[in-house]
C-alpha positions as a printed Julia matrix, in Angstrom:
341×3 Matrix{Float64}:
 -34.55  42.97  87.8
 -37.24  41.04  86.07
 -36.05  37.33  85.1
 -36.99  35.01  82.51
 -38.81  32.92  85.26
 -41.28  35.67  85.98
 -42.16  36.07  82.2
 -42.63  32.34  82.31
 -45.24  32.39  85.24
 -47.07  35.45  83.87
 -47.66  33.5   80.71
 -48.05  30.02  81.84
 -45.27  28.49  79.68
 -41.93  27.15  80.4
 -38.88  29.26  80.54
 -37.48  27.34  77.29
 -40.57  28.4   75.51
 -40.09  31.92  76.7
 -36.5   31.96  75.35
 -37.63  30.4   72.05
 -40.45  33.0   71.69
 -38.18  36.07  72.34
 -35.42  34.75  70.01
 -37.91  34.07  67.16
 -37.17  30.43  66.91
 -39.56  27.94  65.38
 -42.02  25.51  67.16
 -43.72  28.32  69.11
 -47.28  29.35  67.89
 -47.86  32.96  67.09
 -50.34  33.4   69.79
 -47.91  32.27  72.56
 -45.16  34.36  70.98
 -47.22  37.51  70.99
 -48.17  36.7   74.69
 -44.73  36.2   75.83
 -43.45  39.44  74.05
 -46.3   41.35  75.62
 -45.64  40.17  78.97
 -41.88  40.56  78.74
 -42.5   44.4   77.7
 -44.88  44.88  80.58
 -42.69  43.29  83.09
 -39.56  45.21  81.57
 -37.68  41.84  80.84
 -34.65  42.07  78.4
 -32.9   38.85  77.2
 -29.21  38.67  77.86
 -27.67  38.21  74.49
 -24.32  37.31  76.26
 -25.91  34.7   78.13
 -27.83  33.27  75.44
 -24.81  33.22  73.37
 -22.76  31.5   75.94
 -25.48  28.63  76.25
 -25.95  28.22  72.39
 -22.45  29.01  71.25
 -24.03  31.7   69.08
 -23.38  35.34  68.88
 -27.1   36.1   68.37
 -26.07  38.64  65.62
 -26.53  38.38  61.92
 -23.95  40.13  59.5
 -25.56  42.12  56.64
 -23.1   43.17  53.85
 -24.36  46.09  51.7
 -22.4   47.71  49.0
 -23.31  51.26  50.34
 -26.13  52.91  52.29
 -26.86  55.65  49.87
 -29.4   53.86  47.69
 -33.18  53.58  48.45
 -33.3   49.89  47.65
 -30.25  49.02  50.03
 -31.81  51.02  52.96
 -35.45  49.57  52.41
 -34.12  45.95  52.49
 -31.98  46.92  55.69
 -35.44  48.11  57.31
 -36.91  44.78  56.57
 -34.03  42.84  57.91
 -33.76  45.01  61.02
 -37.52  44.45  61.7
 -37.27  40.77  61.46
 -34.13  40.51  63.62
 -35.64  42.8   66.21
 -38.58  40.62  66.67
 -36.34  37.65  67.17
 -34.13  39.51  69.86
 -31.1   39.26  67.31
 -28.64  41.92  66.58
 -27.67  43.08  63.08
 -24.04  43.93  62.47
 -23.92  45.95  59.26
 -20.74  45.78  57.13
 -20.81  48.74  54.66
 -18.42  48.14  51.81
 -18.7   52.06  51.07
 -19.26  52.08  47.34
 -16.82  51.31  44.52
 -14.93  48.0   45.18
 -15.07  48.74  49.06
 -13.2   47.05  51.84
 -14.29  43.47  51.14
 -10.99  42.34  52.74
 -12.11  43.44  56.18
 -15.4   41.61  55.93
 -14.63  38.29  54.45
 -11.23  37.67  55.64
 -11.26  39.36  59.22
 -14.72  40.11  60.57
 -16.39  36.77  59.43
 -13.47  34.61  60.37
 -13.65  36.13  63.7
 -17.07  34.52  63.93
 -18.67  37.73  65.13
 -21.9   36.67  63.46
 -24.15  33.55  63.07
 -25.18  34.01  59.53
 -24.68  36.25  56.45
 -27.04  38.32  54.4
 -25.69  40.14  51.31
 -27.21  42.9   49.36
 -26.68  42.77  45.49
 -23.33  41.25  45.78
 -21.47  38.32  44.0
 -18.81  36.46  45.61
 -15.3   35.7   44.46
 -14.03  32.2   44.6
 -11.88  33.1   47.69
 -14.86  34.66  49.42
 -16.89  31.49  48.87
 -14.16  29.6   50.36
 -14.12  31.61  53.37
 -17.82  31.42  53.95
 -17.66  27.41  53.32
 -14.89  27.15  55.95
 -17.15  28.39  58.65
 -20.4   27.07  57.47
 -22.35  30.33  57.76
 -25.81  30.1   56.62
 -25.79  32.66  53.71
 -28.51  34.29  51.51
 -28.37  37.2   48.87
 -31.04  39.74  48.43
 -31.24  41.44  45.02
 -30.29  39.21  42.0
 -29.39  35.51  41.64
 -25.92  34.14  42.57
 -24.75  30.94  41.12
 -24.42  28.43  43.86
 -26.3   30.29  46.63
 -30.06  30.94  47.34
 -31.2   34.38  46.79
 -34.41  36.46  47.44
 -35.58  38.62  44.61
 -37.72  39.27  41.65
 -37.73  37.85  38.22
 -35.45  40.35  36.68
 -36.05  39.24  32.98
 -39.76  38.88  33.34
 -40.08  42.07  35.14
 -38.18  43.94  32.52
 -40.04  42.25  29.72
 -43.48  43.15  31.39
 -42.25  46.93  31.55
 -41.1   46.96  27.95
 -44.41  45.32  26.79
 -46.4   48.11  28.46
 -44.6   50.64  26.21
 -45.14  48.45  23.12
 -48.83  48.02  23.92
 -49.18  51.89  24.13
 -47.9   51.93  20.46
 -44.13  52.83  20.89
 -41.71  51.28  18.5
 -38.59  53.47  19.05
 -37.67  52.61  22.66
 -34.36  53.14  24.57
 -33.05  51.26  27.42
 -31.34  52.97  30.43
 -29.4   50.4   32.41
 -25.95  49.28  31.99
 -23.49  47.52  34.38
 -23.24  48.68  37.93
 -20.01  49.12  39.98
 -17.37  46.39  39.89
 -18.06  43.48  42.53
 -21.8   43.93  42.43
 -24.3   41.47  41.19
 -24.2   41.89  37.36
 -27.33  39.52  37.03
 -29.58  42.19  37.85
 -28.68  44.77  34.93
 -28.02  41.82  32.51
 -31.53  40.28  33.26
 -33.25  43.47  32.8
 -31.37  44.19  29.48
 -32.43  40.59  28.37
 -36.04  41.14  29.26
 -36.0   44.35  27.33
 -34.41  42.7   24.29
 -36.78  39.66  24.46
 -39.9   41.99  24.53
 -38.5   44.03  21.42
 -37.74  40.87  19.47
 -41.09  39.25  20.21
 -42.8   42.39  19.06
 -40.82  42.39  15.88
 -39.09  45.65  16.74
 -35.45  46.63  16.36
 -33.13  47.1   19.23
 -30.64  50.09  18.39
 -27.36  49.61  20.18
 -26.77  53.24  20.39
 -30.0   53.54  22.47
 -28.78  51.09  25.23
 -27.1   53.39  27.45
 -25.38  53.11  30.97
 -27.16  54.79  33.81
 -25.23  53.44  36.81
 -28.41  53.11  38.78
 -28.14  56.58  39.87
 -30.32  59.74  39.0
 -27.21  62.07  38.24
 -25.42  59.52  35.87
 -28.67  58.37  34.07
 -29.67  62.23  33.53
 -26.21  62.84  32.09
 -26.53  59.85  29.77
 -29.86  60.48  28.67
 -28.95  64.21  27.9
 -25.98  62.96  25.79
 -28.61  60.69  23.81
 -31.04  63.24  23.18
 -28.07  65.64  22.2
 -27.37  63.49  19.1
 -28.46  64.25  15.74
 -31.11  61.93  14.07
 -34.14  60.22  15.5
 -34.72  60.08  19.16
 -36.82  57.48  21.05
 -40.18  58.1   21.93
 -39.91  55.92  24.99
 -37.45  54.82  27.75
 -37.4   51.66  29.78
 -35.01  52.45  32.79
 -33.61  49.65  34.82
 -34.51  51.38  38.02
 -36.84  54.34  39.26
 -33.87  56.51  40.01
 -32.44  56.2   36.58
 -36.08  56.68  35.12
 -36.19  59.96  37.16
 -32.91  60.97  35.55
 -34.43  60.34  32.22
 -37.4   62.31  33.17
 -35.24  65.36  34.19
 -33.11  65.05  31.05
 -36.35  65.35  29.02
 -37.24  68.67  30.82
 -33.7   69.75  30.22
 -34.34  69.52  26.49
 -37.76  71.13  26.64
 -39.5   67.72  26.18
 -42.9   66.83  27.7
 -43.31  63.72  29.67
 -45.28  61.64  28.38
 -46.26  63.67  25.14
 -42.83  63.8   23.67
 -41.14  60.95  25.77
 -42.75  58.01  27.86
 -40.6   56.73  30.68
 -40.85  53.68  32.87
 -38.85  52.31  35.67
 -38.56  49.48  38.06
 -38.87  49.75  41.86
 -41.62  52.05  42.89
 -39.16  54.13  44.76
 -40.55  56.51  47.63
 -40.25  59.53  45.07
 -42.01  57.57  42.11
 -45.5   58.92  42.85
 -44.25  62.52  43.17
 -42.6   62.17  39.69
 -45.86  60.55  38.32
 -43.49  57.51  37.26
 -44.96  54.46  35.89
 -43.09  51.54  37.16
 -42.8   47.75  37.93
 -43.23  47.73  41.86
 -41.19  45.62  43.99
 -41.07  45.52  47.84
 -37.37  45.58  49.11
 -38.44  45.72  52.83
 -40.41  42.39  52.41
 -37.59  40.94  50.49
 -35.07  41.76  53.45
 -37.62  40.41  56.01
 -38.05  37.21  54.17
 -34.27  36.52  53.79
 -33.68  37.38  57.43
 -36.54  34.92  58.53
 -35.06  32.06  56.36
 -31.69  32.44  58.05
 -33.28  32.62  61.58
 -35.3   29.66  61.04
 -32.4   27.63  60.04
 -30.31  28.82  62.93
 -33.29  27.66  65.1
 -33.13  24.16  63.61
 -35.28  24.3   60.56
 -34.3   22.35  57.53
 -32.12  24.52  55.28
 -33.9   26.11  52.34
 -32.18  25.22  49.21
 -34.22  27.03  46.66
 -34.39  30.71  45.95
 -37.39  32.68  46.54
 -39.11  34.81  43.82
 -40.85  37.87  45.03
 -43.69  39.72  43.14
 -43.33  42.74  40.97
 -46.48  44.45  39.62
 -47.13  47.24  37.07
 -48.34  50.52  38.42
 -49.32  52.89  35.62
 -49.07  56.66  36.45
 -48.6   59.73  34.14
 -45.15  59.18  32.69
 -46.37  56.92  30.08
 -48.79  57.35  27.3
 -49.36  56.65  23.61
 -46.73  58.27  21.32
 -47.85  61.66  19.66
 -49.02  61.34  16.29
 -46.66  62.49  13.76
 -48.33  65.16  11.43
 -48.77  64.07   7.88
 -46.54  65.8    5.19
 -48.26  68.34   3.1
């Protein structure tokens, strides 16, 4: 069986450098890291995580807590985290809370306290005071992906600024009657995401001198079925209807598009729709959106934790990732209202 000494001889570096390169630790050049990984693959060397763990006092595993695995954003972040961890020969232990409320007790009071992981990455979660106490008691490096959390660093987009840009796109097209499909998510999740997007919408409308109609701010639950039902209910009401909708996610925007079709409306002729994400299905829907990259967000967050586990100075500030407007066929200028005879 190939040993670490053989990889070191093949690459002309020390066994310590081989170990650091394969574990993704700092102070190894990318050229050396690539050479070591190539030699390890060619020789069939597989690092023993148990031996490395005994030597370092670590598990060589990172805990990732996700509210569920049913949403595109969550699975995309997980793919980015996994790619970064695999390159560092780290394992990922996934704690799936399973939707509404979930089994947080299992994660924060049993699994983490048993020190099964070296660090914790959480997706779109906020922490209770007791959970924060548990994390502090074991000094786990911790980071959040998807929305700011008070007292913790995070990786994510500027929620308010992104929502403002999306709403301004509709305003610049000439829309004045704009609804917002958003609302709060499930209990226990990070409410700063929907709140930030609502505030961005309100700020853009206010700065343009346009009214925000409370009855046109409707909850979509970040899901296509729920947003479709909510938008259908809005379109069923008597009185004026919006000419455009800013949805706080692409899945909700898709729900709005389907609701428009349910009512015989054309998109964008009768109703313009914009979302946030650049979901895998966004292009198929012709959806105009504020694109973000959850894969990169997951990879960046995992790399921050890996670097700190390798001895790098802890990063205290959050990381703001980019979001950019992609214009497709779901938005256009509002149709002209025919003059009265």
